[in-house]
Structures are given as structure tokens and as C-alpha cells.
C-alpha positions as CSV (number, residue, x, y, z in Angstrom):
1,M,26.7,56.3,-67.1
2,T,24.0,54.3,-68.5
3,I,21.7,51.6,-66.7
4,N,24.0,48.3,-68.2
5,E,26.8,50.2,-67.1
6,R,25.8,50.4,-63.6
7,Q,24.6,47.2,-63.7
8,D,27.4,45.3,-64.7
9,E,29.6,48.2,-62.3
10,V,27.1,46.3,-59.2
11,I,27.9,42.5,-60.9
12,E,31.5,42.8,-60.9
13,E,31.7,44.0,-56.7
14,F,29.9,40.8,-56.1
15,Q,32.3,38.9,-58.4
16,G,34.7,39.8,-56.0
17,F,33.1,37.6,-53.1
18,D,32.3,33.6,-53.4
19,D,30.9,33.2,-50.0
20,W,27.3,34.6,-49.6
21,M,27.9,35.2,-46.0
22,D,30.3,38.3,-47.7
23,K,28.0,39.5,-50.2
24,Y,24.9,39.7,-47.7
25,Q,27.9,41.9,-45.7
26,L,28.3,43.7,-48.4
27,L,24.4,44.8,-49.1
28,I,24.4,45.8,-45.4
29,D,27.4,48.1,-46.1
30,L,25.3,49.1,-49.0
31,G,22.5,50.0,-47.1
32,N,24.5,51.5,-44.4
33,E,26.1,54.0,-46.3
34,Q,22.4,55.2,-47.9
35,A,21.5,58.7,-46.8
36,P,18.9,58.3,-44.4
37,L,15.8,59.6,-45.4
38,D,13.9,62.6,-44.7
39,E,11.2,62.1,-42.5
40,K,8.9,63.9,-44.2
41,Y,9.0,61.1,-46.8
42,K,8.8,58.2,-44.8
43,V,4.7,58.9,-45.2
44,E,2.1,55.7,-45.9
45,S,1.9,56.8,-49.4
46,N,5.7,56.4,-50.2
47,L,5.7,52.7,-48.1
48,I,5.9,49.5,-50.6
49,D,2.9,47.2,-50.3
50,G,4.1,43.6,-50.9
51,C,7.1,44.0,-48.1
52,Q,7.8,42.2,-45.4
53,S,9.8,45.0,-43.9
54,R,8.6,48.6,-44.0
55,V,10.4,50.0,-47.4
56,W,9.8,53.7,-48.3
57,L,10.4,55.2,-51.4
58,Q,10.7,58.1,-52.6
59,A,10.7,59.5,-56.4
60,D,11.5,63.1,-57.7
61,Y,10.9,64.2,-61.1
62,E,13.1,67.0,-62.1
63,D,14.9,67.3,-65.4
64,G,13.2,64.6,-67.1
65,K,15.4,61.9,-65.3
66,I,13.9,60.8,-61.7
67,H,15.9,60.8,-58.6
68,F,15.1,58.3,-56.3
69,Q,15.3,58.0,-52.3
70,A,14.2,54.9,-50.1
71,E,15.0,53.5,-46.6
72,S,13.9,50.3,-44.9
73,D,13.8,49.4,-41.0
74,A,15.6,45.7,-42.2
75,L,19.1,46.1,-42.5
76,I,19.7,43.7,-45.8
77,V,16.3,45.4,-47.1
78,K,17.8,48.6,-46.9
79,G,21.2,47.3,-49.1
80,I,18.8,45.7,-51.5
81,V,16.8,49.3,-52.6
82,A,19.9,51.2,-52.1
83,L,21.0,48.5,-54.7
84,L,18.2,49.2,-57.0
85,I,18.4,53.1,-56.4
86,R,21.9,52.9,-58.1
87,V,21.1,51.2,-60.8
88,L,18.4,53.0,-61.9
89,N,18.8,56.4,-60.0
90,D,19.0,59.9,-61.9
91,S,17.7,57.7,-65.1
92,T,14.8,59.0,-67.5
93,P,11.6,56.8,-67.1
94,Q,11.7,55.5,-70.6
95,E,15.5,54.5,-69.4
96,I,13.8,52.8,-66.4
97,L,10.9,51.0,-68.2
98,D,13.2,49.6,-70.8
99,A,15.7,48.3,-68.2
100,D,16.6,44.8,-68.3
101,L,17.7,44.2,-64.3
102,Y,19.9,41.3,-65.4
103,F,22.0,42.4,-62.2
104,I,19.3,41.0,-59.7
105,E,20.1,37.5,-61.7
106,Q,23.3,37.7,-62.0
107,I,24.9,38.1,-58.5
108,G,22.3,35.6,-57.3
109,L,20.4,37.4,-55.1
110,K,16.8,36.2,-56.0
111,E,18.1,32.7,-55.1
112,H,19.8,33.6,-52.5
113,L,17.0,35.8,-50.5
114,S,14.4,34.5,-48.4
115,P,10.7,34.1,-50.4
116,T,9.3,37.4,-48.5
117,R,12.5,38.9,-49.5
118,S,11.8,37.8,-53.0
119,N,8.3,39.6,-53.4
120,G,9.4,42.6,-51.3
121,L,12.2,42.7,-54.1
122,L,9.7,42.2,-56.6
123,A,7.4,44.9,-55.1
124,M,10.8,47.2,-55.0
125,V,11.0,47.1,-58.7
126,K,7.9,47.2,-60.1
127,Q,6.4,50.5,-57.7
128,I,9.6,52.1,-59.3
129,R,8.6,51.0,-62.4
130,M,5.1,52.8,-61.6
131,Y,6.8,55.8,-60.9
132,A,8.6,55.5,-64.2
133,L,5.2,54.8,-66.2
134,A,3.8,58.1,-63.9
135,F,6.1,60.4,-65.1
136,S,6.6,59.6,-68.4
137,Q,2.9,61.0,-69.0
138,R,4.4,64.6,-68.4
């Protein structure tokens, strides 16, 4: 499945809800469904700068694709990072670098986040792209 196909899937899922309280609940559920991050990855070097809550992002490069794992100590943020991973996980570095993450806009995520969470979202995307850039050099 391509990044755009996964984005379209997310958009479709969110379109099933009109109320933003339901969409927040979906985010929380997505975060709770995510496997917990192994304690060995909860290190300072995996913390994302620019997030008010603590978000750890682990990236592993295998067979030409990047596999992400993440966790946050905040429920909604955990859901946001779970969404990003769902869309970008197991893609090549170039696919991630070329991706237009239109789902963020289409589901209304950006406009319904507080400024600090919005900055955190941008920081998560930036960190994922930095990993992709680093792995593309291999």
C-alpha cells in the first residue's frame, strides 16, 4: 500500500465522524492500540524536540525501508504519532521525503489542535523526514 493510499484510508476513517470530540476519541483509541515502545528506546536521543509532551521516536532501516515505533506520555499526542506512523511506516526514505502529507489538512487536524500540539505535530513530521534523509544517504 502506498503512502497516499494509507492517507486516503485515514481520511475516510475520520470522515465517519462529524463531531471533533469523536475524532479526538478516535485519536486516543489509535494511540492506545499502538504497541508500547520498548523501554530501551525511551532515551534522550529519541525524544522529539519541539513537543510539549514527551514523544519518543525510534526508526530502524531494514531492506530499504524505514520502520518506525513511537510513544508519548500524552493520549492525543500518542494518537497523532500513531497516525503518522500508520501513514509513513515501512516506506522507503525517498517515498517519505517525496510525500505530501495532505491527510493532516483534510481531516482538519491542524486547525483543531492547540498551537503547542500543532508545533509538536510539525516537529514529529520534521523528525521523521530527518530520519528519511539520513537513511537515504546509505
